[in-house]
C-alpha positions as a Markdown table, in Angstrom:
| # | Residue | x | y | z |
|---|---|---|---|---|
| 1 | Unk | 33.2 | 59.7 | 23.8 |
| 2 | Unk | 30.7 | 62.3 | 24.9 |
| 3 | Unk | 33.3 | 64.1 | 26.9 |
| 4 | Unk | 35.7 | 64.3 | 23.9 |
| 5 | Unk | 32.9 | 65.7 | 21.7 |
| 6 | Unk | 32.1 | 68.3 | 24.3 |
| 7 | Unk | 35.8 | 69.1 | 24.4 |
| 8 | Unk | 35.9 | 69.4 | 20.6 |
| 9 | Unk | 33.0 | 71.9 | 20.7 |
| 10 | Unk | 34.7 | 74.0 | 23.4 |
| 11 | Unk | 37.9 | 74.0 | 21.4 |
| 12 | Unk | 36.0 | 75.2 | 18.3 |
| 13 | Unk | 34.2 | 77.9 | 20.2 |
| 14 | Unk | 37.5 | 79.1 | 21.5 |
| 15 | Unk | 38.9 | 79.4 | 18.0 |
| 16 | Unk | 41.1 | 76.3 | 18.1 |
| 17 | Unk | 39.8 | 74.8 | 14.9 |
| 18 | Unk | 42.7 | 72.4 | 14.2 |
| 19 | Unk | 42.6 | 70.9 | 17.7 |
| 20 | Unk | 38.9 | 70.5 | 17.5 |
| 21 | Unk | 39.2 | 68.9 | 14.1 |
| 22 | Unk | 41.8 | 66.4 | 15.2 |
| 23 | Unk | 39.7 | 65.4 | 18.1 |
| 24 | Unk | 36.4 | 65.0 | 16.3 |
| 25 | Unk | 38.0 | 62.9 | 13.5 |
| 26 | Unk | 38.6 | 60.1 | 16.0 |
| 27 | Unk | 34.8 | 59.5 | 16.2 |
| 28 | Unk | 33.7 | 60.0 | 12.6 |
| 29 | Unk | 31.5 | 56.9 | 12.7 |
| 30 | Unk | 29.3 | 58.6 | 15.3 |
| 31 | Unk | 26.5 | 60.8 | 13.9 |
| 32 | Unk | 27.0 | 63.6 | 16.4 |
| 33 | Unk | 30.8 | 63.7 | 15.7 |
| 34 | Unk | 30.0 | 63.8 | 12.0 |
| 35 | Unk | 27.7 | 66.8 | 12.7 |
| 36 | Unk | 30.4 | 68.6 | 14.6 |
| 37 | Unk | 32.8 | 67.8 | 11.8 |
| 38 | Unk | 30.4 | 69.4 | 9.4 |
| 39 | Unk | 30.2 | 72.6 | 11.4 |
| 40 | Unk | 34.0 | 72.7 | 11.7 |
| 41 | Unk | 34.4 | 72.6 | 7.9 |
| 42 | Unk | 31.7 | 75.3 | 7.6 |
| 43 | Unk | 33.8 | 77.4 | 9.9 |
| 44 | Unk | 36.9 | 76.7 | 7.8 |
| 45 | Unk | 35.0 | 77.9 | 4.7 |
| 46 | Unk | 35.1 | 74.5 | 3.0 |
| 47 | Unk | 31.4 | 74.2 | 2.0 |
| 48 | Unk | 31.8 | 71.0 | -0.1 |
| 49 | Unk | 33.5 | 69.1 | 2.7 |
| 50 | Unk | 31.0 | 70.5 | 5.2 |
| 51 | Unk | 28.0 | 69.3 | 3.1 |
| 52 | Unk | 29.6 | 65.8 | 2.9 |
| 53 | Unk | 29.7 | 65.6 | 6.7 |
| 54 | Unk | 26.2 | 67.1 | 7.1 |
| 55 | Unk | 25.0 | 64.3 | 4.8 |
| 56 | Unk | 26.8 | 61.7 | 6.9 |
| 57 | Unk | 25.3 | 63.1 | 10.0 |
| 58 | Unk | 21.8 | 63.3 | 8.5 |
| 59 | Unk | 21.7 | 67.0 | 9.3 |
| 60 | Unk | 21.6 | 68.8 | 6.0 |
| 61 | Unk | 18.8 | 71.0 | 7.2 |
| 62 | Unk | 21.4 | 72.7 | 9.5 |
| 63 | Unk | 23.8 | 73.7 | 6.7 |
| 64 | Unk | 22.6 | 77.3 | 6.7 |
| 65 | Unk | 22.8 | 77.6 | 10.5 |
| 66 | Unk | 25.2 | 80.0 | 12.2 |
| 67 | Unk | 28.1 | 77.9 | 13.4 |
| 68 | Unk | 28.5 | 79.1 | 17.0 |
| 69 | Unk | 24.8 | 78.8 | 17.7 |
| 70 | Unk | 24.8 | 75.4 | 16.0 |
| 71 | Unk | 27.7 | 74.2 | 18.1 |
| 72 | Unk | 26.0 | 75.5 | 21.3 |
| 73 | Unk | 22.8 | 73.6 | 20.3 |
| 74 | Unk | 24.8 | 70.4 | 19.7 |
| 75 | Unk | 26.6 | 70.8 | 23.1 |
| 76 | Unk | 23.2 | 71.3 | 24.8 |
| 77 | Unk | 21.9 | 68.1 | 23.2 |
| 78 | Unk | 24.9 | 66.1 | 24.3 |
| 79 | Unk | 24.6 | 67.4 | 27.8 |
| 80 | Unk | 20.9 | 66.7 | 27.9 |
| 81 | Unk | 21.5 | 63.1 | 26.8 |
| 82 | Unk | 24.1 | 62.6 | 29.4 |
| 83 | Unk | 21.9 | 63.7 | 32.2 |
């Protein structure tokens, strides 16, 4: 699953929102996937949906974060945990 989440982040950073969204939806029960999902909806401009996913992820404090930097931080966290 970690590989798929990293792929979703890379897709999002490359501007492929729909592909990233489809991929991350497969893992919605996972808190990290929910966090990525929140960022994707923030990028989309859907603040209400984004807040929903931030709440599910337990990451509401990150709602004001800049999306690309936030995705990079999530990616770094996943990679650190995999090491």
